[in-house]
C-alpha positions in Angstrom: 65.2 32.5 -23.7 68.1 31.8 -21.5 69.7 34.9 -19.9 73.5 35.4 -19.6 73.4 35.5 -15.8 76.6 36.7 -14.1 76.3 33.9 -11.7 76.6 31.5 -14.6 79.3 33.1 -16.7 81.6 34.2 -13.9 84.3 32.0 -12.3 84.3 29.1 -14.9 84.7 30.7 -18.3 82.2 28.2 -19.7 79.8 29.0 -22.5 76.8 30.7 -20.9 74.1 28.7 -22.8 75.7 25.3 -22.1 76.1 26.2 -18.5 72.4 27.2 -18.1 71.2 24.1 -19.8 73.3 22.0 -17.4 72.0 23.9 -14.4 68.4 23.6 -15.5 68.9 19.8 -16.0 69.9 19.6 -12.3 67.3 21.9 -10.9 64.2 21.1 -12.8 62.3 17.9 -12.1 62.3 15.3 -14.9 58.9 14.4 -16.3 58.0 11.2 -18.2 55.9 11.5 -21.4 52.2 10.7 -21.0 51.1 7.2 -21.7 48.8 6.5 -24.6 45.1 7.2 -24.2 44.0 4.6 -26.8 44.9 1.0 -27.4 44.1 -1.0 -30.5 43.8 -4.8 -30.2 43.5 -7.5 -32.8 42.6 -11.2 -32.8 41.6 -14.0 -35.1 38.4 -16.0 -35.0 37.1 -18.7 -32.7 36.9 -19.8 -29.1 40.6 -19.5 -28.4 40.1 -15.7 -28.4 37.3 -15.7 -25.9 39.3 -13.7 -23.3 39.5 -10.8 -25.7 35.8 -10.9 -26.3 35.1 -10.7 -22.6 37.6 -7.9 -22.2 35.8 -6.0 -25.0 32.3 -6.7 -23.8 33.0 -5.9 -20.1 35.4 -3.0 -20.9 38.0 -4.5 -18.7 40.9 -2.6 -20.1 39.1 0.6 -19.5 38.3 -0.5 -15.9 41.9 -1.3 -15.0 43.3 1.7 -16.8 41.1 4.0 -14.7 42.2 2.2 -11.6 45.8 2.9 -12.6 45.1 6.6 -12.9 45.1 6.7 -16.7 41.6 8.2 -16.9 39.2 7.3 -19.6 41.0 5.4 -22.4 39.7 4.3 -25.7 39.9 0.7 -27.0 39.5 -0.4 -30.6 39.0 -4.0 -31.4 39.6 -5.8 -34.7 39.4 -9.4 -36.0 41.4 -10.7 -38.9 41.5 -14.0 -40.7 45.3 -14.5 -40.6 48.2 -13.7 -38.4 50.1 -12.2 -41.4 47.6 -9.3 -41.5 47.9 -8.8 -37.8 51.7 -8.8 -37.8 51.7 -6.2 -40.6 49.4 -4.0 -38.6 51.7 -4.3 -35.5 54.8 -3.4 -37.4 53.1 -0.4 -39.1 52.2 0.8 -35.5 48.5 0.4 -36.1 48.1 -2.0 -33.1 49.3 -2.0 -29.5 48.3 -5.6 -28.7 47.5 -8.7 -30.7 46.6 -12.3 -30.0 47.6 -14.9 -32.5 49.1 -18.4 -32.7 52.1 -19.2 -30.6 54.5 -20.2 -33.5 53.8 -16.8 -35.1 54.8 -15.1 -31.8 57.9 -17.2 -31.6 58.8 -16.3 -35.2 58.4 -12.5 -34.5 60.4 -12.8 -31.3 63.3 -14.5 -33.1 63.3 -12.1 -36.0 63.1 -8.9 -34.0 65.2 -9.8 -30.9 67.6 -7.0 -30.1 66.1 -4.6 -32.7 64.1 -1.4 -32.3 61.0 -3.4 -33.3 61.5 -6.2 -30.8 58.4 -8.2 -30.1 57.7 -10.4 -27.1 54.8 -12.3 -25.7 52.6 -10.9 -22.9 50.4 -13.8 -21.8 49.2 -17.2 -23.2 45.6 -17.7 -24.1 45.3 -21.3 -23.2 45.4 -24.8 -24.8 42.6 -25.8 -27.3 41.9 -29.1 -29.1 42.7 -28.1 -32.7 41.7 -31.0 -35.0 42.5 -31.9 -38.6 39.2 -32.7 -40.4 38.9 -34.1 -44.0 36.1 -34.7 -46.5 38.2 -36.9 -48.7 37.0 -40.5 -48.1 40.4 -41.9 -49.3 42.3 -40.1 -46.5 42.6 -42.2 -43.4 45.7 -40.5 -42.1 48.0 -37.7 -43.1 50.1 -40.2 -45.0 47.2 -40.5 -47.5 47.1 -36.9 -48.7 48.0 -36.5 -52.4 48.7 -33.6 -54.7 44.9 -33.3 -55.2 44.3 -32.4 -51.6 44.3 -28.9 -50.1 44.6 -28.3 -46.4 43.3 -25.1 -44.9 45.5 -23.5 -42.1 45.2 -20.0 -40.7 48.6 -18.9 -42.0 51.0 -21.0 -44.1 54.5 -21.8 -42.6 54.0 -20.1 -39.2 50.6 -21.0 -37.7 50.1 -23.8 -35.2 48.4 -25.9 -37.8 51.2 -25.4 -40.4 53.9 -26.3 -37.8 52.0 -29.4 -36.7 51.7 -30.6 -40.3 55.4 -30.2 -40.7 56.1 -32.1 -37.5 53.8 -35.0 -38.5 55.2 -35.0 -42.1 58.7 -35.6 -40.7 57.4 -38.4 -38.5 55.6 -40.1 -41.3 58.0 -39.6 -44.2 61.4 -39.5 -42.4 64.0 -37.0 -41.1 64.3 -33.9 -43.3 60.8 -34.4 -44.9 59.1 -31.9 -42.8 58.1 -29.7 -45.8 56.6 -32.6 -47.8 53.0 -31.6 -47.2 53.6 -27.8 -47.3 52.5 -27.5 -51.0 49.1 -28.8 -50.0 48.5 -26.0 -47.3 46.5 -22.9 -48.1 46.1 -19.9 -45.8 42.4 -19.6 -45.0 40.6 -18.1 -42.0 38.6 -20.5 -39.9 35.1 -19.2 -40.8 35.8 -19.4 -44.6 37.5 -22.8 -44.3 34.5 -24.1 -42.3 32.0 -22.8 -44.8 33.9 -24.5 -47.7 34.2 -27.8 -45.8 30.6 -27.9 -44.8 29.3 -27.0 -48.2 31.6 -29.4 -50.0 32.3 -26.7 -52.6 35.8 -25.4 -53.5 39.2 -26.9 -53.5 39.6 -27.6 -49.7 39.6 -31.2 -48.7 40.8 -30.7 -45.2 40.9 -28.1 -42.4 42.9 -27.9 -39.2 39.9 -26.5 -37.2 39.3 -24.9 -33.8 36.0 -24.6 -31.9 33.3 -23.8 -32.7 34.1 -24.4 -36.3 35.3 -27.8 -35.4 32.0 -28.9 -33.9 30.1 -27.6 -37.0 32.3 -29.6 -39.3 32.1 -32.8 -37.3 28.3 -32.5 -37.3 28.3 -32.5 -41.1 28.0 -36.0 -42.9 31.1 -37.0 -44.7 33.5 -34.9 -42.5 35.7 -36.7 -40.0 38.8 -36.1 -37.9 42.1 -37.8 -38.7 44.5 -36.2 -36.3 44.8 -33.6 -33.5 47.3 -31.0 -32.5 47.6 -32.6 -29.0 48.4 -36.0 -30.6 51.1 -34.4 -32.8 52.7 -32.3 -30.0 52.4 -35.1 -27.4 49.9 -33.3 -25.2 48.2 -29.9 -24.5 50.1 -26.8 -25.5 49.3 -23.1 -25.7 47.5 -22.4 -28.9 47.6 -18.6 -28.9 49.4 -15.8 -27.1 49.1 -12.0 -26.7 52.1 -10.0 -27.8 53.3 -6.4 -28.1 56.5 -4.5 -28.8 59.2 -3.7 -26.3 58.8 -0.1 -27.4 55.2 0.0 -26.3 55.9 -2.1 -23.1 58.7 0.2 -21.9 56.9 3.5 -22.7 53.5 2.5 -21.3 54.0 0.5 -18.1 50.6 1.4 -16.7 48.6 0.6 -19.8 50.6 -2.6 -20.3 49.7 -3.6 -16.7 46.0 -2.7 -17.4 45.9 -5.1 -20.4 47.5 -7.9 -18.3 45.1 -7.4 -15.5 42.1 -7.3 -17.9 43.3 -10.5 -19.6 43.7 -12.3 -16.3 40.3 -11.1 -15.1 38.6 -12.4 -18.3 40.4 -15.8 -17.9 39.2 -16.1 -14.3 35.6 -15.3 -15.4 35.6 -18.0 -18.1 36.7 -20.6 -15.6 34.1 -19.4 -13.0 31.1 -18.7 -15.3 31.1 -20.7 -18.4 27.5 -19.9 -19.4 28.1 -16.2 -19.0 31.2 -16.4 -21.1 29.4 -18.4 -23.8 26.6 -15.8 -23.9 29.2 -13.1 -24.5 30.9 -15.1 -27.2 27.6 -15.5 -29.2 26.7 -11.9 -28.6 29.9 -10.7 -30.3 30.1 -13.1 -33.2 27.9 -13.9 -36.2 27.3 -17.5 -35.4 23.8 -18.7 -36.1 24.6 -22.4 -35.9 25.9 -22.6 -32.3 23.7 -22.4 -29.2 24.8 -21.2 -25.7 24.7 -24.9 -24.7 27.1 -25.7 -27.5 29.6 -23.2 -26.5 29.3 -24.1 -22.8 30.1 -27.7 -23.8 33.1 -26.6 -25.7 34.4 -24.4 -22.9 33.9 -27.3 -20.4 35.7 -29.8 -22.6 38.6 -31.2 -20.5 40.9 -30.6 -23.5 40.1 -26.9 -23.4 42.3 -25.1 -20.9 42.0 -21.4 -20.3 45.2 -20.2 -18.5 47.6 -17.3 -19.0 50.7 -19.4 -18.3 52.5 -20.6 -21.5 52.3 -24.4 -21.9 54.8 -26.5 -23.9 55.7 -23.6 -26.2 59.2 -25.0 -26.3 57.9 -28.0 -28.3 57.2 -25.5 -31.1 60.4 -23.5 -30.6 62.7 -26.5 -30.5 61.3 -27.9 -33.8 61.3 -24.5 -35.5 64.9 -23.9 -34.6 66.0 -27.4 -35.6 64.6 -27.0 -39.2 65.8 -23.4 -39.5 62.6 -21.5 -39.2 64.1 -19.4 -36.4 67.8 -18.7 -36.0 68.0 -18.5 -32.2 66.6 -21.1 -29.8 65.2 -19.7 -26.5 66.3 -21.4 -23.3 62.7 -21.4 -22.1 59.4 -19.7 -22.8 60.5 -16.9 -20.4 63.0 -15.7 -23.0 60.1 -15.0 -25.4 57.8 -13.3 -23.0 58.2 -10.1 -20.9 59.3 -10.9 -17.3 57.0 -13.4 -15.7 57.0 -11.5 -12.4 55.3 -8.6 -14.2 52.3 -10.9 -14.6 
């Protein structure tokens, strides 16, 4: 309890309690709250999330957190089929970091910008050769899809595949026709979509696939590629990106930096030791069809680029702004990510 000290009440006539509080604020050192001791991270499925798998296997976040003086921290890793589930978990504060498709991160940034729930990107995961595969023999190009076709995308409306389909629809059918193929898209995780396509069962006739699901589909008789993400976008572009909230970023600078350092270390390892990275991938996933050599070949594909610097994200953002999916257009990718010098 604060005492009514004569030194405080004399000479100013101020209320004693208020004066003591003011004095203590000056004399006592300020202390920042402790940073979190646990981080929860989510991803989707496939080779584009290889950095996270290496981070998990090699406990890289824990390594960099200890180096930053945070002691022993706990990491919890989850994988989900769609970005919608991941986004819900982030906004209910059940995640600290997530990695998902770049258009989903752009959408979240635009919707939360300037609010208490503001979201921004941390790092990009790299560029990957996403490919549209079909089992319909009558479909030679995306122009040939009919109401009987169903195209699997990770998440309708906001995934890389969904945006690419809209871009191509407008090119094929004319200005303003970007949503023409939207009724044919179905949200389906890559593993389930691949299983359906390979078996020939179910309603799916096409799937915008990533590795290793892409290789497994193309090895199946009757399945063939008709377009690629790179072809639609005009070249390689970041497929996925890590993101978090500004609230977490500001309150946990050391843990944030530990995540960034871990992600960058994992990226460097992939580029230096492809076989070791492939072995970790197969150790952490239930993939009985791929071999280490298969995954090494996919990592070594010139169209597969593991880098943390965002590539051509403005191709997505500009299109999404033009058709009204986001209300604000970023000037560059740096508007949507935390300061690049922090990386």
